[in-house]
N, C-alpha and C positions, 0 to 999 in steps of 0.2 A: 444474586450477582448483578451488578449494574450493567445496563445495556450500553452499547457504543453511543457516542455523541453524533451519530449520523442521523439523517432524516428517518422517520418511522417507516416510510415506504421502502427505503433502501435496506433497513434492518429486516423487514418482512421478506423482501426479495432474497436476500442472502440467507436468511433462516431456511427458506423453502428450497434453496439451491444446494446448500451444503449437506454432505453426508460424512460418515466416519472414515471414509477412505480419502477424503480430500486433503490437499496440502495448500497452505496459505503462506504468502510472503507479505510482510507488512512494513511499510515505511511509516514510522511513528507509532510507538507502543502506547498502550493505555487500557481503558476499559474494554475496548474492542478486542484486545489481545486475550484477556481473561474470559470474556464472554464467548468468543468464537472458539476458544480451545475446547469447549464442551461439545462442539458441533463438527469437529474435524479430527484427522489423525495427527497433524503436526502444524505448528506455526513457527515461521522464522521471522523474527521481528527486530527491526533496527530502531535504535534510540540514540540521540545525540546529547541529551541533557543528563548529566550524572545524578542530579537530585531526583528527577523523574524516574530514571532508570532504577535507582535504589528503591523507590516507592513501589514500582511495578514488580521488581524482583521479590520484594517482601510479600506482596500479594500472591505472586506465583507460588512461592514456598508455602505460605499459610493455606492456600487452596489446593495444594498438592497437584499442581498443573505440570505434570512431567512431560507433556508433549509440546512445550514451548522452548524454543531456542532464542533467547533474548541477547542481543548484542549491543554493547555501548560503543559507539563509534564517534569519536570527537571530530569536530570540523578540522580541516586542514588549513595550513597557511595558504593564503591566496597566491596561486601561481597560474591557475587556469580558470578563466571566467566562465567557461561553459558549464560548470557545476556550482556556480555562484548563487548564494541565497541573498537576494537584495535586502531582505529585512534585517539580516544579521551581519552582512558585510563579510561573510566567511565562505570558504570553499568546502563543499561536501562531497568531493570526488570519491573518497574511500567509502563513505556512507552510501552514495548513489550506486556505485559499481559493485557493491557486495553481491548483488543478485547475479552478476556475471559468473560467479563461482558455481552456479547450478546449470544443469543441462537445459537446452531449449525445450519448450513445451513441458515443463516440469510442474508448474503450479496451476492449481484449479482456480485460485482467487489471488489477485494482487491488490493490496490496499495502498493507496497513495494518500497519506494524511500526515506527512512529515515535512522535512525541509527540501529545498531544491526540487520541487514537484515536477516541473517540466522535464528535467533531466531524469528523474525517477521514472516518469512515464516512458521516455524514449528508451531507457535501458530495460524496461519491462516487456516490451512488445513481443520479443521472441521467446520470452520465458513462460508465457501463459499458454495453456493447452487450447486446442480447438474446442469450442463451446465453453471455455473458461471465461472468467470475468475479471475486469479491472474496475475497481471502485475508486473514484477520484472525489475527494471531499473538498468542500469550500470552493466550489467551481466558479463562483461569481467574481472572484478576484481577476482583475484585468490582465495581470501578468500571465495567467494560465490560458487565456483564450486561444492563442495561436497554437498551443500544444495539441489541441483537439484535432487539428488537421492531420496529425500522425495516425489517426485511428481509422484509416480507410478499410482495414480488414476486420473491423468491428462494427457491430450495430448497437445503437443505444437501446437499453432496455428499461432504465430508470433515469428520469431527468427531473429532479426536484429543484425548484427555484423558488423558495419561499422567503429568501432574504435572511434567514436565520441559519438553516442547515441545508445549504445548497450542495446537493450530491448528485453525481452522475455514475451510472454503472453501464459498462459496455461489455458486450458478449463477443468473443472472437469467433468469426464465422468462416474464416479461411486462413490458410498458412501464409505468413508473410516472410518466410525465411529467405526468399530471394529478393526482397524489397530493399535490403540494406547493403 
């Protein structure tokens, strides 16, 4: 099975962290979805692209990955710029807020590797458990830098900046339920 397209250091950290009781939420499905499904009890994964969704869905079925809940959530018509993806000129409010359907402190790992990443991060903060992780991929993009200020209740545990696979992993060290 192919490994995720994260930095090797990030993959190794996540491999060592995960166990069969862990639950993952993922913005942006792909090889990470399939790979990580072998290391956890459940993955909830969001995808916005129907062609990619179909490809991953076929891989899930052919590999008998019955612990993956894969959702196809199309972009919304732009009405609210707070969930805006600058690259595509579309709103991803429904995609971004899907995580709000789950209880606070529910996920052990949240992966942000899809669209509207700053909004995904903001909506993820209450959903990750204490000692849980947030993995944010492609962190070198300028548009994401201000988002990292939201992580005052987290400590950085992996900070890879090699220009190819820039990945950060943060560990939640205290509850932030009263911060918002």
